[in-house]
C-alpha positions as CSV (number, residue, x, y, z in Angstrom):
1,X,7.3,-58.1,-22.1
2,X,4.8,-60.0,-22.7
3,X,2.7,-62.2,-19.8
4,X,2.9,-66.3,-19.9
5,X,-0.2,-68.2,-19.1
6,X,1.4,-70.9,-17.2
7,X,-1.9,-72.4,-15.5
8,X,-4.0,-74.1,-18.1
9,X,-7.1,-73.0,-16.2
10,X,-6.0,-69.3,-15.7
11,X,-7.8,-66.0,-15.9
12,X,-7.8,-62.6,-15.4
13,X,-9.4,-62.7,-11.9
14,X,-9.8,-58.6,-12.2
15,X,-12.4,-58.8,-15.2
16,X,-15.6,-58.7,-13.8
17,X,-17.1,-60.5,-16.9
18,X,-14.8,-63.5,-15.6
19,X,-15.0,-63.4,-12.4
20,X,-18.2,-64.0,-10.7
21,X,-18.4,-62.5,-6.8
22,X,-21.7,-65.0,-6.6
23,X,-21.9,-67.1,-3.6
24,X,-24.2,-70.0,-2.3
25,X,-24.7,-67.7,0.3
26,X,-24.0,-64.2,0.3
27,X,-25.5,-63.4,3.7
28,X,-23.5,-65.9,5.5
29,X,-20.1,-64.6,3.6
30,X,-20.9,-60.9,3.6
31,X,-19.5,-60.0,7.2
32,X,-15.8,-61.1,5.9
33,X,-13.7,-58.1,5.4
34,X,-11.9,-60.5,2.4
35,X,-14.0,-62.4,0.4
36,X,-12.5,-64.6,-2.7
37,X,-14.6,-65.1,-5.6
38,X,-14.9,-69.1,-5.6
39,X,-13.2,-69.6,-9.3
40,X,-10.1,-67.3,-8.7
41,X,-9.8,-69.7,-5.2
42,X,-10.8,-73.0,-7.5
43,X,-8.0,-72.2,-9.9
44,X,-5.8,-72.4,-7.2
45,X,-6.3,-75.8,-5.7
46,X,-4.1,-78.7,-7.2
47,X,-4.5,-82.3,-8.2
48,X,-7.5,-84.7,-7.8
49,X,-7.4,-86.3,-4.1
50,X,-4.5,-83.8,-3.2
51,X,-4.6,-81.9,0.4
52,X,-5.1,-78.1,0.4
53,X,-3.9,-76.2,3.3
54,X,-5.6,-72.9,4.2
55,X,-3.6,-71.5,7.2
56,X,-6.2,-68.3,7.4
57,X,-9.6,-70.1,6.1
58,X,-11.8,-66.9,6.8
59,X,-15.3,-67.8,5.6
60,X,-14.3,-71.4,3.6
61,X,-14.1,-70.3,0.0
62,X,-10.9,-72.7,-0.2
63,X,-12.6,-75.9,1.9
64,X,-15.7,-75.2,-0.2
65,X,-13.5,-75.2,-3.6
66,X,-11.4,-77.8,-2.5
67,X,-14.8,-80.2,-1.7
68,X,-16.5,-79.1,-5.3
69,X,-12.9,-80.3,-7.1
70,X,-12.5,-83.4,-5.1
71,X,-9.7,-82.3,-2.9
72,X,-8.9,-82.9,1.0
73,X,-8.8,-79.4,2.9
74,X,-7.2,-78.8,6.1
75,X,-7.3,-75.3,7.6
76,X,-7.2,-72.9,10.4
77,X,-9.3,-69.9,11.6
78,X,-9.0,-68.5,14.6
79,X,-12.1,-66.1,14.7
80,X,-15.4,-68.5,16.1
81,X,-17.7,-66.4,14.2
82,X,-15.8,-67.4,10.7
83,X,-15.7,-71.0,11.4
84,X,-19.3,-70.7,11.5
85,X,-19.6,-69.7,8.6
86,X,-17.4,-72.2,7.5
87,X,-19.1,-75.2,9.1
88,X,-22.1,-74.1,7.7
89,X,-21.2,-73.7,3.9
90,X,-19.7,-77.2,4.1
91,X,-22.7,-78.6,6.1
92,X,-24.9,-77.2,3.1
93,X,-22.8,-79.0,0.7
94,X,-23.3,-82.5,2.6
95,X,-20.3,-82.3,4.5
96,X,-19.5,-82.7,7.9
97,X,-16.0,-81.0,8.7
98,X,-13.7,-82.5,11.8
99,X,-13.4,-79.6,13.9
100,X,-10.0,-79.0,16.3
101,X,-10.5,-76.7,18.6
102,X,-7.1,-76.9,19.4
103,X,-4.0,-77.7,18.1
104,X,-2.0,-80.6,20.1
105,X,1.1,-82.3,19.9
106,X,-1.5,-85.6,19.3
107,X,-3.9,-84.3,16.9
108,X,-1.7,-82.5,14.3
């Protein structure tokens, strides 16, 4: 077998030369135990204007990628410290996310 590249922007996310671990604020996201490089997440985000959902938002890399690629993003994060990191990152992009602290039948 041979590997088939199915995504037009795909790359080997395990090659250090192709993936940068730099973020816009390393100190802000470093405490998270599962930081994803922005370039890897950007490959997963679909069509312009589409909605991206991340049920484990963490430090907000998916939301940053969606914003940079002109997509809408919704996400859930249970840890208030990571919510604060995500809000800080989005504010740095000039975006103020709508924060829903409790999901009910009326706000979903």
